[in-house]
KOLBAMI-635270 format. One line per 3 residues: number of its first residue (from 1); their letters; for each residue x, y, z of N, C-alpha, C, CB. Coordinates in pm, 1 decimal. Glycine has a CB too. Layout:
N
NUM) a) X:Y:Z:X:Y:Z:X:Y:Z:X:Y:Z  ...
END
This chain:
207
1) msp) 821.0:2173.5:1815.0:847.2:2267.9:1707.0:726.9:2359.1:1691.8:878.0:2194.2:1573.7  750.3:2487.2:1682.1:641.8:2583.0:1666.3:643.6:2638.4:1524.2:653.4:2697.3:1770.1  526.6:2681.7:1473.8:521.6:2733.7:1336.8:596.4:2864.1:1323.2:378.3:2752.8:1292.7
4) spd) 641.3:2893.1:1202.3:705.5:3020.2:1174.4:606.1:3133.5:1198.1:759.7:3023.8:1029.9  646.0:3240.7:1268.9:553.0:3350.0:1292.7:515.1:3423.7:1165.2:612.0:3446.6:1391.1  594.8:3408.7:1059.6:567.3:3480.1:935.9:458.6:3411.9:853.2:694.0:3492.3:854.2
7) npm) 462.3:3280.6:846.0:366.7:3209.8:761.4:344.4:3069.1:814.0:415.5:3205.5:615.8  264.5:3053.9:920.9:243.5:2920.9:978.1:177.5:2824.2:882.1:160.6:2931.3:1101.7  92.1:2873.3:791.3:25.3:2782.6:698.0:125.2:2716.8:604.9:-80.1:2857.1:616.9
10) sdr) 229.7:2788.2:566.6:330.0:2728.8:478.4:400.7:2613.5:547.6:431.9:2834.3:433.9  418.1:2623.4:679.3:478.0:2513.8:754.8:382.3:2395.2:763.0:516.8:2560.7:895.7  255.5:2425.7:787.3:157.2:2318.1:802.6:142.1:2237.0:674.9:22.2:2375.4:843.2
13) vla) 142.8:2303.3:560.2:122.1:2228.2:436.6:241.5:2138.3:406.6:97.3:2323.8:319.5  360.4:2173.5:454.9:474.2:2082.9:438.2:452.2:1954.9:516.9:604.8:2150.7:482.7  402.0:1968.6:639.9:373.0:1850.1:720.2:263.4:1766.0:655.7:331.8:1890.5:862.2
16) lag) 159.5:1831.1:603.9:54.1:1757.1:534.3:107.2:1689.1:409.0:-61.1:1850.3:497.8  196.3:1756.8:337.6:257.2:1695.6:219.6:337.8:1572.8:259.0:346.8:1796.7:146.3  406.4:1580.1:373.6:478.9:1463.3:422.5:385.9:1347.9:452.3:557.9:1498.5:546.3
19) lvq) 272.5:1378.6:513.3:173.4:1275.5:543.7:121.0:1211.6:415.5:57.2:1334.8:624.8  83.4:1295.0:317.8:29.3:1243.5:192.1:135.3:1164.7:115.8:-23.9:1358.7:105.2  258.4:1212.9:119.0:365.6:1142.3:48.5:389.2:1005.0:109.2:495.0:1224.1:51.7
22) als) 385.8:997.1:242.2:402.7:868.2:308.5:288.9:773.3:272.0:409.7:886.7:460.7  165.2:824.9:272.6:51.2:739.4:243.4:45.2:699.3:96.3:-76.8:809.1:282.7  95.3:783.4:8.3:99.7:743.8:-133.1:194.8:626.4:-151.9:143.2:862.6:-222.0
25) qvr) 299.5:622.9:-71.1:391.7:509.2:-77.4:331.0:385.3:-13.4:523.8:543.7:-8.9  252.9:403.7:91.5:176.7:291.6:147.8:91.1:228.2:39.4:88.1:338.5:266.2  18.8:312.3:-34.8:-68.2:261.8:-140.0:12.0:192.9:-250.1:-151.1:375.2:-198.7
28) ria) 123.0:253.3:-288.6:203.6:196.4:-397.0:263.5:62.0:-355.9:315.5:293.9:-437.8  317.1:55.6:-235.3:376.2:-70.3:-187.6:270.4:-179.2:-179.4:442.8:-50.8:-49.9  152.9:-144.0:-125.6:46.9:-242.9:-109.8:-4.7:-293.2:-244.6:-67.6:-184.1:-29.3
31) dtg) -4.0:-209.4:-345.4:-55.4:-247.9:-477.2:48.0:-317.2:-564.4:-106.8:-126.6:-548.9  174.9:-272.5:-556.0:276.7:-320.3:-650.3:393.4:-392.5:-584.3:329.5:-205.1:-729.3  404.6:-382.8:-452.0:517.2:-444.7:-382.4:643.7:-361.9:-384.5:545.6:-577.4:-441.9
34) qan) 638.8:-244.3:-448.9:756.7:-160.0:-460.0:720.7:-14.1:-434.4:821.1:-175.7:-597.9  814.4:58.5:-373.5:795.6:200.8:-348.3:877.6:282.7:-445.4:833.1:235.9:-204.7  847.8:411.3:-451.9:938.8:507.4:-512.1:1045.2:534.8:-405.9:863.9:641.0:-558.6
37) tda) 1166.7:489.9:-429.8:1268.0:491.0:-325.1:1295.5:630.6:-271.6:1395.4:430.9:-376.9  1306.1:729.1:-359.5:1336.2:864.9:-314.7:1222.2:922.1:-230.2:1363.0:955.7:-435.2  1099.1:904.1:-276.4:983.8:956.1:-202.7:971.8:887.6:-67.5:854.5:937.1:-283.6
40) lat) 997.3:757.3:-63.2:989.7:684.4:62.8:1101.9:724.6:157.1:994.3:534.8:37.5  1223.2:739.6:103.6:1336.6:778.3:187.6:1312.1:913.0:255.4:1465.0:784.2:104.1  1250.9:1005.9:184.7:1223.4:1137.9:242.0:1139.1:1126.8:368.0:1152.8:1227.0:139.7
43) vld) 1031.7:1049.3:362.2:942.9:1040.8:478.4:999.9:950.3:587.2:805.8:990.0:435.8  1072.7:846.0:549.3:1135.0:762.4:652.0:1245.8:838.3:723.9:1191.0:633.7:590.0  1321.9:917.2:650.1:1425.1:999.9:713.9:1364.1:1092.0:819.4:1500.1:1083.3:608.3
46) svf) 1242.6:1141.2:791.6:1179.3:1235.3:884.7:1152.3:1171.8:1020.5:1049.0:1287.8:825.9  1135.0:1040.8:1023.7:1110.7:971.6:1150.5:1228.4:990.3:1245.2:1085.3:821.8:1126.5  1347.9:996.7:1189.6:1468.4:1003.9:1272.0:1514.8:1147.4:1296.9:1579.8:925.6:1206.5
49) rid) 1454.8:1244.9:1229.6:1493.4:1385.4:1249.5:1400.8:1448.6:1352.9:1488.2:1465.1:1114.9  1419.2:1409.1:1476.5:1329.8:1454.1:1582.5:1372.3:1587.7:1641.8:1323.0:1350.3:1691.4  1489.1:1636.4:1604.7:1537.7:1762.9:1661.4:1565.0:1866.9:1552.5:1665.1:1738.7:1743.1
52) aes) 1497.6:1853.2:1437.0:1515.3:1950.0:1327.5:1457.9:2084.6:1369.6:1446.6:1899.9:1196.3  1512.8:2191.1:1312.3:1473.6:2326.3:1352.4:1358.3:2382.6:1270.1:1591.8:2418.5:1341.8  1321.7:2318.8:1160.5:1211.7:2368.1:1077.5:1146.3:2249.9:1008.3:1261.7:2472.8:973.1
55) pae) 1020.9:2267.2:964.5:955.8:2157.8:890.8:1033.2:2114.7:766.7:816.3:2199.4:850.2  1089.8:2211.3:693.3:1166.5:2174.3:574.3:1284.3:2084.4:611.3:1216.7:2300.2:501.5  1349.7:2113.6:724.3:1463.3:2032.0:767.0:1419.4:1892.7:810.8:1537.7:2100.9:880.6
58) vyg) 1297.3:1879.9:860.8:1247.4:1747.7:899.0:1252.3:1653.4:779.1:1103.0:1757.3:954.3  1222.1:1706.9:661.3:1217.0:1625.0:539.8:1341.8:1639.7:452.2:1094.4:1661.5:459.1  1440.4:1711.1:500.9:1562.7:1730.8:424.6:1559.7:1858.3:343.1:1586.5:1613.7:334.2
61) srr) 1451.0:1881.5:272.5:1432.7:2003.9:194.3:1288.7:2009.6:147.2:1531.2:2009.8:73.1  1244.9:2127.9:109.6:1110.2:2140.8:53.9:1098.1:2064.6:-77.6:1074.9:2288.7:32.5  1203.9:2065.9:-157.9:1199.5:1998.7:-287.8:1176.1:1848.5:-273.3:1329.1:2023.5:-364.3
64) alm) 1223.9:1789.8:-164.6:1203.7:1645.9:-144.2:1057.2:1610.9:-123.6:1284.6:1598.0:-25.0  974.3:1711.7:-93.8:831.5:1690.8:-70.8:746.3:1721.0:-194.1:785.5:1776.6:44.5  808.6:1744.1:-308.7:732.6:1778.3:-428.3:624.4:1674.9:-462.2:826.6:1793.2:-545.3
67) pgl) 650.9:1544.5:-451.5:542.8:1448.8:-481.4:423.1:1465.7:-388.7:594.9:1306.2:-471.2  449.5:1483.6:-259.1:340.7:1502.0:-164.7:268.3:1633.3:-184.0:392.4:1493.4:-25.2  341.9:1738.8:-215.4:279.4:1868.7:-240.2:188.3:1863.3:-362.5:386.6:1976.8:-259.1
70) all) 231.5:1793.9:-466.4:149.0:1782.4:-587.1:20.3:1705.8:-557.7:227.6:1712.8:-699.8  30.2:1599.7:-478.2:-89.1:1523.9:-440.8:-182.6:1608.2:-354.6:-49.8:1395.7:-366.3  -124.8:1685.5:-262.6:-205.9:1771.7:-177.0:-275.7:1879.5:-260.0:-118.8:1836.4:-67.6
73) rdy) -204.2:1936.1:-356.3:-265.4:2034.8:-447.3:-383.9:1973.8:-521.2:-161.2:2087.2:-549.0  -365.1:1853.6:-573.7:-473.0:1789.8:-649.1:-594.8:1766.1:-560.4:-425.0:1657.1:-709.5  -571.0:1725.6:-435.7:-684.0:1703.2:-344.2:-758.0:1833.7:-317.3:-634.9:1641.7:-211.2
76) leg) -684.0:1939.6:-287.5:-746.1:2067.5:-253.9:-820.2:2127.5:-373.2:-640.7:2165.5:-203.8  -780.2:2088.8:-493.9:-845.8:2140.3:-614.7:-947.8:2041.2:-671.8:-741.0:2173.2:-720.9  -979.5:1937.1:-595.3:-1081.2:1841.8:-638.6:-1037.8:1751.0:-749.8:-1201.4:1913.6:-680.9
79) rnt) -907.2:1727.4:-762.4:-857.2:1643.6:-872.2:-787.3:1518.1:-819.9:-760.7:1723.9:-960.4  -820.7:1476.7:-698.0:-761.5:1356.3:-641.1:-806.7:1233.2:-719.5:-799.4:1342.4:-492.2  -711.1:1149.9:-759.6:-743.3:1032.1:-840.2:-744.0:902.8:-760.1:-645.5:1019.7:-953.2
82) dpq) -712.0:909.8:-631.0:-710.1:790.0:-546.7:-801.1:814.6:-426.7:-563.9:754.7:-500.5  -924.0:764.5:-429.9:-1017.3:790.6:-320.1:-973.3:731.6:-187.3:-1152.1:737.0:-354.9  -878.4:637.3:-190.7:-832.7:577.6:-65.7:-738.6:670.5:11.1:-763.1:445.3:-93.7
85) lpr) -671.2:761.6:-57.6:-575.9:848.7:10.7:-641.8:935.9:117.8:-505.6:936.9:-90.3  -751.3:1007.8:88.0:-815.9:1086.6:193.5:-864.7:1000.6:308.6:-932.1:1164.5:136.4  -914.2:880.9:280.3:-960.2:792.0:386.0:-844.8:750.9:476.7:-1027.1:668.3:326.3
88) lam) -733.7:716.1:414.8:-616.3:678.9:494.2:-565.3:796.9:575.4:-505.1:625.9:403.7  -564.8:915.5:515.2:-517.0:1034.1:586.5:-602.6:1061.4:709.3:-517.1:1156.3:493.8  -734.8:1050.0:696.5:-823.3:1072.1:810.1:-798.7:967.6:918.4:-970.1:1069.0:765.3
91) avm) -777.9:842.6:877.5:-752.0:736.9:973.9:-621.5:762.1:1049.9:-746.8:601.4:903.4  -518.2:808.3:978.6:-390.3:837.4:1043.6:-403.6:955.0:1139.6:-282.2:866.8:938.8  -481.0:1056.2:1101.7:-502.2:1170.4:1191.0:-575.1:1128.5:1318.7:-581.4:1280.1:1119.1
94) qle) -669.5:1036.8:1305.6:-737.8:984.8:1423.8:-642.7:901.7:1508.5:-859.5:900.9:1383.2  -558.2:822.4:1443.4:-460.1:741.4:1514.6:-361.4:829.4:1590.2:-385.6:650.2:1417.3  -320.3:938.5:1528.4:-225.6:1030.1:1592.2:-280.8:1084.1:1722.9:-191.4:1145.6:1498.5
97) rkf) -409.8:1115.2:1727.3:-471.6:1165.8:1849.1:-463.6:1062.7:1960.8:-617.0:1204.3:1823.2  -490.3:936.1:1929.1:-481.6:829.4:2029.7:-337.1:809.4:2073.0:-539.5:697.1:1974.5  -245.8:816.8:1978.4:-105.0:791.3:2007.3:-46.9:894.4:2103.4:-24.8:790.0:1878.5
100) vrd) -67.8:1022.5:2077.9:-5.4:1125.5:2160.8:-63.9:1127.6:2302.1:-22.0:1262.5:2095.6  -183.1:1071.8:2318.1:-243.5:1066.0:2451.0:-193.9:947.9:2532.8:-393.2:1059.3:2439.0  -128.4:853.0:2467.3:-73.6:736.0:2535.2:74.3:762.3:2563.3:-92.9:605.7:2449.2
103) edm) 104.1:818.6:2680.5:240.0:862.6:2709.9:338.3:745.9:2714.3:242.8:937.4:2841.8  295.0:631.9:2764.5:384.8:516.2:2769.9:422.7:470.7:2629.6:319.4:400.4:2847.1  324.7:465.1:2540.9:352.7:424.1:2404.0:443.0:525.8:2334.5:222.1:406.6:2325.5
106) arq) 415.9:653.5:2355.9:498.7:756.9:2293.9:643.7:744.3:2338.1:445.4:896.2:2328.1  664.9:716.1:2465.7:802.3:697.7:2513.9:866.1:574.3:2452.1:804.6:686.5:2666.8  790.6:466.2:2440.6:843.8:343.9:2380.4:884.6:366.7:2235.5:740.7:231.5:2388.3
109) vsr) 800.1:437.1:2161.1:831.2:466.2:2021.2:954.7:554.8:2011.8:711.5:533.6:1951.7  962.1:656.1:2095.8:1076.9:746.9:2093.2:1206.4:671.9:2123.7:1057.0:861.4:2194.1  1203.3:585.0:2224.1:1323.8:508.5:2258.8:1368.4:420.6:2143.5:1299.0:422.7:2382.7
112) sil) 1274.4:355.0:2078.4:1309.8:265.4:1968.6:1365.2:342.7:1849.1:1188.2:183.6:1926.0  1307.0:457.2:1820.1:1358.0:539.4:1709.2:1501.0:583.6:1737.3:1267.7:662.8:1686.3  1527.1:627.7:1858.6:1662.8:668.3:1894.8:1759.4:550.9:1886.7:1664.8:728.1:2035.4
115) anr) 1712.8:432.3:1925.0:1798.5:313.8:1922.4:1835.6:273.6:1780.2:1729.6:197.8:1992.3  1750.7:308.0:1683.6:1776.3:269.9:1544.2:1830.8:383.3:1459.6:1650.6:218.6:1481.8  1848.0:501.7:1519.1:1887.6:617.1:1438.9:2027.5:601.4:1380.6:1881.1:743.1:1522.6
118) dra) 2122.2:551.5:1456.2:2258.1:536.5:1403.9:2261.9:441.3:1284.5:2351.8:485.9:1513.9  2186.7:333.3:1294.3:2182.8:238.8:1182.7:2118.7:302.6:1060.0:2106.3:111.7:1222.3  2014.5:382.7:1082.0:1950.5:451.3:969.4:2045.0:550.6:904.3:1823.9:522.9:1015.5
121) lad) 2123.6:620.5:985.7:2220.1:716.1:931.3:2330.1:645.6:853.3:2281.3:799.4:1043.6  2371.3:529.3:902.4:2480.9:457.6:838.9:2437.1:385.1:711.9:2540.6:358.6:936.2  2322.0:318.9:716.1:2279.1:232.7:606.0:2169.0:292.7:519.7:2232.4:102.3:660.5
124) gst) 2107.3:401.4:567.1:1995.0:460.5:495.4:1862.8:411.1:551.2:2004.0:428.9:346.7  1764.7:499.4:552.9:1637.7:463.3:615.6:1558.9:360.8:534.7:1553.7:586.8:635.5  1593.2:342.0:406.9:1522.8:242.2:326.3:1595.0:107.1:325.5:1506.8:292.9:183.6
127) hpd) 1699.1:93.4:405.4:1764.2:-37.2:417.6:1662.3:-135.9:475.0:1892.9:-29.1:508.6  1659.0:-258.4:423.9:1559.2:-355.3:472.3:1559.3:-374.6:623.4:1582.3:-487.8:406.9  1677.3:-373.3:685.4:1682.3:-391.5:830.3:1619.4:-273.6:904.3:1826.6:-410.2:875.8
130) vmg) 1642.1:-153.5:852.0:1584.1:-34.6:914.6:1433.3:-35.0:898.2:1644.0:93.5:854.4  1385.8:-62.6:776.3:1241.2:-67.4:755.3:1179.1:-180.8:835.6:1208.7:-84.1:606.3  1251.7:-290.1:848.9:1201.1:-399.9:930.2:1184.6:-359.6:1075.6:1293.5:-519.0:920.2
133) alg) 1282.3:-283.3:1126.8:1274.2:-237.4:1265.9:1158.4:-141.1:1285.1:1405.2:-170.3:1308.1  1139.3:-50.5:1188.3:1028.2:44.4:1197.7:894.6:-28.1:1184.6:1040.6:153.3:1089.3  888.8:-126.1:1095.7:766.3:-202.8:1080.1:730.4:-280.0:1205.1:779.0:-297.2:964.5
136) tly) 831.8:-339.1:1268.1:808.2:-410.4:1393.3:762.8:-314.9:1502.7:934.4:-484.6:1437.2  823.6:-197.3:1507.3:784.0:-96.9:1607.2:638.1:-59.0:1589.2:873.1:28.6:1597.0  596.4:-35.7:1465.5:456.0:-1.6:1440.4:364.9:-116.2:1482.2:434.0:32.2:1291.6
139) aet) 403.7:-239.0:1447.2:321.0:-355.8:1479.0:305.0:-374.5:1629.2:381.5:-481.6:1417.7  410.7:-341.9:1705.3:408.6:-365.3:1849.7:345.3:-251.0:1927.7:548.4:-388.1:1899.5  321.1:-139.0:1861.5:269.3:-22.4:1933.5:142.1:31.5:1866.8:376.5:88.2:1940.1
142) lsh) 156.6:112.9:1764.5:41.9:184.4:1708.8:-63.8:93.1:1648.4:88.6:280.5:1604.7  -24.5:-24.5:1602.5:-123.6:-113.1:1540.3:-225.3:-164.2:1641.8:-53.9:-231.1:1473.0  -196.0:-148.8:1771.1:-289.1:-194.0:1874.2:-392.2:-88.1:1910.3:-213.2:-234.6:1997.9
145) lrp) -374.1:34.4:1861.0:-470.5:140.4:1888.2:-591.2:126.5:1795.6:-405.0:279.4:1871.5  -703.1:177.7:1840.6:-825.4:173.6:1762.4:-877.0:315.1:1737.0:-932.0:89.3:1833.6  -932.6:340.0:1620.0:-952.5:246.2:1509.5:-822.8:218.4:1435.0:-1056.8:300.1:1412.9
148) rvl) -808.2:96.0:1384.8:-688.6:59.8:1310.9:-689.6:123.3:1173.1:-676.4:-91.6:1299.4  -569.8:145.9:1121.1:-555.9:194.2:983.7:-554.7:72.0:893.1:-425.3:281.3:964.9  -657.4:58.7:811.0:-672.0:-58.3:724.1:-622.7:-25.0:584.4:-819.0:-105.9:719.4
151) vqg) -525.2:-101.8:538.1:-463.9:-78.8:407.2:-510.4:-186.9:310.7:-308.5:-77.2:417.4  -566.8:-144.9:198.8:-607.5:-237.2:94.3:-500.2:-242.7:-13.1:-743.2:-195.9:34.0  -491.7:-357.2:-78.1:-392.4:-371.2:-183.6:-398.1:-508.4:-246.6:-253.8:-344.9:-129.8
154) nph) -291.6:-543.7:-315.8:-281.5:-672.4:-383.7:-249.0:-780.8:-280.4:-172.9:-668.0:-496.1  -336.1:-880.5:-263.7:-310.6:-985.0:-163.2:-178.0:-1057.2:-183.8:-422.5:-1086.1:-164.9  -134.1:-1067.0:-308.2:-5.7:-1132.7:-335.4:108.3:-1063.5:-262.0:22.7:-1134.5:-486.1
157) ylg) 108.4:-930.5:-265.6:215.7:-855.8:-200.2:191.0:-842.5:-49.7:229.6:-717.0:-263.4  66.7:-822.3:-10.8:37.5:-805.0:131.0:52.2:-934.6:210.1:-101.9:-750.6:148.2  75.5:-1044.6:138.5:104.8:-1170.1:205.5:253.0:-1191.7:229.5:50.4:-1283.4:125.8
160) qps) 336.1:-1094.7:184.8:481.0:-1107.9:200.7:527.5:-1025.5:320.9:555.0:-1062.9:71.6  595.4:-1088.6:416.8:636.7:-1017.4:537.5:719.6:-892.1:510.7:714.8:-1109.6:624.8  806.4:-895.3:410.2:890.8:-778.8:382.8:807.0:-661.6:332.5:999.4:-814.0:279.9
163) vva) 704.7:-691.2:253.6:616.3:-585.6:203.4:533.3:-528.4:317.0:524.2:-639.3:91.8  482.2:-614.4:402.8:404.8:-567.9:518.0:490.7:-477.9:606.7:350.8:-687.7:599.3  617.7:-513.6:624.3:708.5:-431.3:705.6:726.0:-293.6:642.3:846.2:-500.7:721.6
166) evr) 738.2:-287.6:509.3:752.3:-158.5:441.3:626.3:-74.5:457.5:782.9:-179.2:292.3  510.9:-136.8:443.8:384.7:-65.2:462.3:377.4:-6.7:602.1:264.8:-158.2:437.3  411.7:-85.9:701.6:404.7:-38.3:839.7:506.5:72.0:865.7:427.3:-153.8:936.7
169) aal) 625.3:60.8:807.2:725.3:165.9:823.2:674.8:296.9:763.5:858.2:124.8:757.3  612.6:289.0:647.0:558.8:409.3:583.7:442.5:466.0:664.7:513.4:378.6:440.3  362.0:380.7:725.5:254.2:428.2:812.7:311.1:500.7:934.5:165.4:310.6:857.7
172) laa) 420.9:450.3:989.5:484.9:518.8:1101.6:532.0:657.2:1059.0:603.2:436.3:1155.5  585.7:667.7:938.1:627.7:797.8:886.2:507.4:890.4:868.9:701.7:781.0:752.2  394.0:835.7:826.6:273.3:917.1:812.0:227.8:971.5:947.1:160.6:834.9:747.2
175) vrs) 235.3:889.1:1050.0:198.5:934.5:1183.9:294.3:1042.4:1230.9:197.5:817.2:1282.9  422.6:1027.3:1199.3:519.6:1130.5:1237.0:479.9:1265.7:1176.1:662.5:1090.4:1191.2  438.3:1263.6:1048.2:395.8:1388.2:983.1:268.2:1442.2:1044.7:375.6:1366.1:833.5
178) avl) 177.0:1353.6:1083.6:53.3:1398.4:1148.2:83.7:1464.5:1282.5:-43.6:1279.8:1167.9  177.8:1409.2:1357.3:219.3:1470.4:1484.3:277.8:1608.4:1458.8:322.5:1381.1:1557.6  363.2:1618.6:1356.8:423.8:1747.8:1323.7:317.1:1849.0:1285.5:525.2:1732.3:1209.4
181) wrq) 220.2:1806.6:1205.5:112.0:1896.1:1164.0:38.4:1953.0:1284.9:13.5:1822.1:1072.5  7.6:1869.0:1381.4:-59.9:1915.7:1502.6:30.4:2010.8:1581.3:-101.3:1796.0:1591.0  159.2:1977.5:1589.8:253.1:2062.3:1662.9:260.5:2202.2:1601.6:392.3:1998.1:1664.7
184) lgg) 239.8:2209.4:1471.8:245.1:2336.7:1400.6:112.4:2411.8:1402.9:287.1:2313.5:1258.1  17.0:2360.0:1477.0:-111.7:2427.7:1491.0:-218.6:2379.6:1396.2:-93.6:2572.0:1472.0  -193.1:2270.8:1324.0:-291.0:2219.6:1229.8:-408.8:2154.0:1299.5:-226.0:2121.7:1136.2
187) slm) -525.8:2162.7:1237.8:-645.3:2095.6:1286.4:-736.6:2069.1:1167.9:-717.6:2180.1:1395.5  -835.8:1983.8:1189.1:-928.6:1952.7:1080.9:-1008.1:2074.8:1037.3:-1023.1:1842.4:1123.5  -1015.6:2175.3:1123.5:-1084.8:2298.4:1086.2:-1015.6:2369.1:970.9:-1094.1:2391.6:1205.5
190) dfl) -885.5:2341.7:952.4:-815.1:2401.7:838.3:-883.9:2365.7:706.6:-667.8:2355.5:835.4  -934.9:2242.0:698.8:-996.4:2196.3:574.1:-1133.7:2259.7:552.2:-1009.0:2044.1:574.5  -1190.8:2312.1:658.2:-1322.1:2376.3:647.6:-1312.3:2527.4:634.1:-1406.3:2342.0:768.0
193) lak) -1220.6:2587.0:712.7:-1216.4:2732.9:721.7:-1096.8:2796.9:652.3:-1216.5:2773.1:864.5  -996.6:2716.9:619.9:-875.1:2776.0:563.1:-828.5:2701.9:438.0:-763.6:2776.5:666.9  -922.7:2641.7:365.8:-885.3:2562.4:249.0:-818.9:2648.8:142.1:-1008.1:2492.6:190.9
196) grm) -868.8:2772.1:125.0:-809.2:2861.0:25.8:-667.1:2898.5:62.3:-892.8:2986.1:10.3  -643.6:2926.9:189.6:-507.8:2960.1:233.5:-415.7:2840.7:219.3:-508.4:3008.8:378.4  -466.9:2722.5:248.0:-386.5:2601.9:229.1:-348.7:2584.6:83.1:-462.0:2478.5:278.7
199) rda) -445.3:2604.2:-4.7:-419.4:2588.6:-148.4:-314.7:2689.5:-194.8:-549.9:2605.8:-229.7  -325.7:2813.5:-148.4:-227.4:2916.3:-185.5:-88.7:2878.8:-135.4:-268.3:3053.8:-129.1  -81.8:2827.6:-12.4:47.4:2789.1:45.2:110.0:2673.0:-31.2:30.7:2751.5:192.6
202) vhq) 27.4:2579.7:-75.2:79.0:2466.8:-153.3:133.1:2515.8:-287.2:-31.4:2360.6:-175.6  60.9:2603.3:-354.5:108.1:2657.3:-483.0:240.3:2731.9:-463.3:1.3:2752.1:-545.6  251.6:2807.0:-355.6:376.5:2877.1:-327.7:490.4:2780.1:-306.0:361.2:2966.7:-206.5
205) alr) 464.1:2671.8:-232.9:568.7:2573.5:-205.0:612.2:2498.9:-330.1:520.8:2474.6:-100.9  522.7:2485.5:-425.6:553.7:2411.9:-548.4:632.6:2495.2:-648.7:426.0:2363.4:-612.9  647.1:2624.1:-623.9:720.0:2709.8:-719.1:870.2:2684.9:-713.7:691.4:2857.6:-690.5
END
């Protein structure tokens, strides 16, 4: 997928919002054992939309990314209230670089996603069986790359296999958004040289 020639930054911030939205659910699940179902469904659905024609279609709609856009706005304006979110985002971006360079792993992940897409369409991406399959896929592939993405949370919940599967499924969705961001021309230099343009694009998307 290539960025829109009219406003590539607006496309990139949608992908970043998807990444942040996925990681906010990682944090919520790890701390409380429960996700915001709508916010989680948006990013999990994106895992299976591999042939969407625009970033907005990857997530269903721009409005479905409002939670992630609001979090991204707060970060860009220095009002982030969860210091773990930027750390997790950086770790996922580093993981994405290792992942896309491993062609065998990328093919394995793609095959598994395609194999589970019909079930996700029929039962919903937040169905326990679907999240379990995505969690297992993450555990068998990306979790072996280094550096690992380390998630902190409540040990009571992180000791439950179903919660761990949800966390891993959400991490897979975060990696999907990181891949999309790179495909759209995103780089870490955006945060250094184009932070103002990113902030403007986020405000526009939130209108």
